[in-house]
N, C-alpha and C positions, 0 to 999 in steps of 0.2 A: 657211571658208577665209579666211585673213588677207590683208591688203594690205601689201606691203613697199615701203618707200622706201629707196633706196640713194643715199648722197651722200658723196663723198670717202672711200670705203672703209668707211663706217659704215652700219648698217642700223637702220631703225625698223620695227617690225612692229605694224600696227594691226589690231585684231580685225575680223573680217568685220562690216561696218556693219549688215547684216541681223540679226546675232546680238548686237548691243549690249545690255548688261544694261538692262532696263527701268528699274531704279532710277537709273541715270545719267541717262537721258532725263527721268525724272520730276523729279529734282532740278534738272536744267538748265532746266526751264521757269520756275523761280523767279529765274533770273539775268537781268540786263539783256541786251537783245538783242545788244549788242556784246561780251558776255562769254560767250555760250553756247558758241561754238566752242572757246574756250580751256578752259572748264569741262569739256567733254566730253573733250578731248585730255588735260588734266591728270588726269582721272579714270581713263583707261585706259593711260597711259604712265608710265614711271618717269623719274627725273631725267636719266639718261643719254640716254634716247630724246628727251626734251624738249630737251636740249642740241643734239642733231642737228637737230631741227626748227628750233630758234632760229638755226642757221647757214644754213638754206636761204634763197635769194633769194625774194622775195615771189612772183614769177612761177612759180617751181618749186613753192613751197608750194601755191599756188592750183591748179595742175595736178594735184597729188597728191590734194588734198582733194576736188576734183571727181571724180576717178577713184574714190576710196575710197567716196564717198557715192552714186555713180551720177548725179551732177549735182544731187542734193538738197542744199540748204543745211543746215548742221548744226543750225540752230535751227528747222527746219521739221518 
C-alpha cells in the first residue's frame, strides 16, 4: 500500500516504505547523512512529484515523512 500526500490539489504517491526496493536503500547508505532522505525520495519519485514536495512547508513535509516511515528516519 502506498502513502499519498495531497497538497493544493496535487498528489504525491510514495511506495509503501516496507516495500522499498532494497537497491535504493543499499545505494543510499553511501550518501552523506544529510543527503540520504533526498536520495531515497529522488529515487522513487518523478520530477512532477518532487515539485509538489518542494512546495510543501517544512512542517507539513516532516509530518508526512514521519507518517510514511512509521517514525523511522530515512537514513536508519
